[in-house]
N, C-alpha and C positions, 0 to 999 in steps of 0.2 A: 594467486590461487587459480587453479583450473579445475572446473568440474564439468563432467559430461554425464547426462542421465537420459536414458531411454527406458521407460518403464510402462508396462501394461499389466494390470492386475484387476480381476473381477472380484467384487464383494457381493454380498447378498442383494443390495439395492443400489450399487454404485460401481462405476468403472473408472479407474485411473488410467489415462492414456496420454503420456507426455513425452516430449523429446526436446531437450535443450542443452546448450553448453554455454559456458561463460568463463572468462579469465579475469573478471573484475574482483577486487578485494572483498567486497561485501555484496552478496546477491540477496535481494529481497524476494520472498514468496508472498504474494498479496492476493487476497480474495475474501469473499464472505464466508460465514460459518457453513460448513458442509461442502466447501468447494474442492477439498482434497489437499489443503496446505499441509496439515500435520501428517496426513498419510504419506505424502511425498517425502517429508522430512524423515519419517520413521523408516521408509524404504531405504533412504540414503544411510541412515544410522544402522540398519541391519535388524531392526525390531520386527519388520515385516519381510517375508520371503516372497517376492513377486513371482507370478507365473512366468513372466518374460521380462528380462531387464538386462541392460548393460550400464553399470555405474562405475565411473572412474574419478578418482581424486588425484590431481597432479600427475596424471597419466597412469597412476597405479590402479589397476582394475580390482574393485572390491566385490563386484557381482557381475556375473555373466551367465544368465539363465535363459532357457533350460540347458542343463547338461554341462555347464562350465564352472567357472570360479564362483565360490561362495565363501566370503570371509565372515566369520562370526563378529558380532558387534565389538567385542573387546579387542579384536585384531585389526580394526579399521583405522586406528589412530585418529578417531573423531571423539569429540566430547559434546554432550547435549545438556542444555539448560532449559527446563520447562517452566510453565507458569507457576507450578508448585515446586518450591525449592528442593524438596526431598532430602532435607538434612536429617541426620540422626539426632532426635530431640534430646537424648540423654548425654550427648557428647558436647564438649566445648567447641567453639569455632576452630581452635587449633586441632582438636581431635577429628573434626570433620574434614579439615584440609589435609591432614596427614593419614587418613584412614587407609587409603589404597597403598599397596606395596610401593616403596620408594617415595612415599609422600613426604616423610620427614626430611629426607635429603633435598627433595625438590623445594620445600618451604625454606630451608636454610641456605639455599643457593642465592647467588646475586639476583638471578631472574625472579626467584620466589619472593624475595623482599621487594622487588620492583612491583610485582603483582599486588602484594599487600599494600604498598604505597599508593599505587594508582587507584585501587578499589577502596582505599581508606578504611581498612579493616584491622589495623594494628591494635586499636583500642578495644576491639571485640574479641581478641584471640582467646582470652580466658573465660569468656561468658558462655553459658550453655545456650544451645540453639533454641530451646523453648522459651528463652527470655528475650529473643531478638524480635524486632519489628519486621513487617513484611519486606520493606526495602533493604534492611540489614541482612535478612536471610538470602535475598537475591544476590546481594554483593558477595556473600560467602559462597553461594552456589557457583557464581561466576569464577571466584578464586579457585575453588576446588577443580572446576573444569579446566581452567588455564594451567594449573600446576601439573596436569597430566601431559602437557606439551603436545596438544593435538595439532594435526595438520590443518584441521578446520574446526571451528566452533559452530555447533548447531543450536539455534535459538528458537524455541517454540513458544511464541507469544509471551516473552518473559515479563511483560508489564501488565498483562490483561487482568491479573488478580489484585493489582495495586490501585490505590486512589490516584487522582491526577497528579498530585504533588510528588508522590513516591515514584510514579511512572516517569516523570520528568527527570528525577534524580537518577534512576537506573539508565535512562537513555543518555544522560550526560556521561555516565560511567562507560557505557558502551562506546561512545565517541572517543573517550580517552583510551580505551583498550585498542580501538582501531588506530589511533594516532601514535600512541606510545609503544604498544606491544606488537602491533602489526600482525595480528592473528586474523587469518581469513575467516569469514562468517557466512553461513547460510541462515537467513533470518526470516521467520514466519511472522506476519502481522496482518491485521485487518484495519490498521490505522494509517491513513494516507500521510499524516504528518510524520510518523515514525519512519515510514518508507523514504520520504524525501530527506529526512535528517541523516539517515545512516547508510542507505543502500547506494551503491554505484551502478547497479544493474538490477532489473527486476523482471519477474514473470508474473503474470496475472492469471489465476485459475478460476474457472467457472465449470461446475459439474464435472470435475476431473480432467478438464482439458485446458490447454494454454490458449487464452484469447488475446493476449498481448505480451510483448517482450521488448525491452529496451531500457534506455535511461529513465529513471523515475520521472524526471521533469518532462520528458516527452510523452510518456504513457499517461501521466496524470493531467497535463495541461492540454493535450490533444487526444482525448479518448476516441477510440474507433469502434467501441463495442458498447451496446446499451447497458449491459450488465456492469461493465467497468464504470461507465458514467454514473449509474445509480449508486454504485458502491462508494465512489469518491465524492458524492454530494453535488452532482450537477443538478441545479435547481429546476430547470425546465427540460423535461424529457417529452418529446413530441413525436408523433407519427404523421408525416406530411406527404402529400402526393406530389410527384415530380411533374411539373408542367412542361418544361422544355430545357434544353441546354444551350447556352451561349458560349461557344468555344472561343470566339473572338474576345469576348469580355472576360472569359475565364470563370464563368459562374453557372450554376444550375439554379433554375427558378422553381421554387416550391409554392404550393398553395397553403397559405396560413389564414384560415378563417375567411376566405374570399379575397384576401390581399396577397400580392406576390411578395415572396421572401427570397432574396438572393443569398445563396450559399456557395462555398467553393465548388468548382467544377467536379462533377462525379461521373461515373459510368452507369449509374442507375437507369433502368429502363423507364422511359416516359410513360406516365400513367400509373406506375407502381408507387407504393408508399415506402418511405425510408425513415429511419430514426434520426432525429436531430436533437442535440443537446446544447443548451445555452445557459451559461452561468448567470445568476441574477445580477451580479455586479457588472455584467457586460451589456445590460439593458439600460440605456440612458433615457431619461424622461425629460421632455421639454413641453412648454405650453403651445408652441407652434414649430413647424419645421424650420431649423436654422438655415440661414442663407450660406451658400458656398460650402455645403456639407459634402465631405468626401465619402462618408458611409452610404452604401447603396440602399439601406433599409431605413426608411422613416415612415412608421406605421401609425396611422390614426388609431387611437384607442380610448377606452373609457375606464376610469378608476373603479374597481370593484370593492377593494378593501385596503385599509392602511393599518399596519401594526408598527407602532413606534417603540423602539427599545433605547437603551442608554446610549449606545454608540452607532446605531444604524436604524434605518426605517425600511421596512419591507412593504412594498406596494404591489398589490395584485391588480393587473389590468386585463381587459378583454379586447382582443383584436378579432372582430367578428364573433364567431362561436368559440374561439380558442383563447384560453387564459395564459398569461405570462406573469412571472414573478420578477420584480425589479428590486435591487438593493441600493439605496442611496444614503448619503450622510444626513444627519439631522439638520445641518446648515442648508443643504440643498432642498430638503423637504420644507423648511421654513420659507425659503425664497420662492419655491414653486407654489406653496399654499394650496396644495391639491386636497380635495375632499372626495368622498365617495360620490360617484356619478359625474365627477369632473371629466372634461375632455382633455386629452393630452396627445403627445406624439412619442412613440417608443422608437428610439434610434438604436440600431444594432448593426455593427460592422459585419461584413460578409465573413471575415475570418473568425468571428465569434460564434458562427453557426457550425458546430462540430457534427459532421455526418457520421452516423453510427451504423454498425452492421445489424 
């Protein structure tokens, strides 16, 4: 797949201003509610006519505004599946699959039966749509979209209206579609797990603008923007003052509650504050500083609160006036035997301190 999109459009209280291209099989569009994900997808689909845009799919220009090409949605050779399956409730599954012109021939073809097999909807063909479960409806909606032989499948949060079990089922089917049918996809989601599972490339939107673009594993494991970090669940989001840069050591020293914290070398101005994200499971707790430690940061701290769960223990500690959340195993918690007001040492690798914009 190759998609290129340069779009600018003003709404009443919102502006979409994006520019990206990708040749990966599945491109994820990731962001919080209201970030512009669905708006971007609808521009690509042709449901919204932007003020200014150039959109091409596999080098075929479907939109070049103002003044140039504008292909209507039905001429773009794209298919969209939304969170609402939008089936005709009075028709059977077969009737929904074959409703469009040429649908019957498409279903009876070798590829059509492969789609039925991959999506596991053969046993649903004679059932009315209004008798299907939410997961079954999404499977039928996917089948209908795929039978149209789209150049690209547009997915607008197809699991958001489903419970966790059905959402996992639909994701498994999408992975099968990717593997067996090799249909390119542009995939909207606000769930980091779905992005990691399905997408080969991703863009992250915030307030109508792209704040990150790259492989999902890179974007999610090394966030560079505080909005992205918050969205993907970075547990500790801090604003810390830059104390100095150590170019020889490759670190930037930050002020964490009166204690120095070493982070990867940055170009931030000394004296200015920068965003820092630290995952809770990257904060190790010890009773005292370990000997021969390679990690630069061993921070004396005090236990503020302990929340024990079945498979993990969350411990909130204070380093001076700043609080950090650590996530450890029940076995580690039992060995440490920490209590509120206990003294400890928080060990954090320099590489675990993600500098954010």
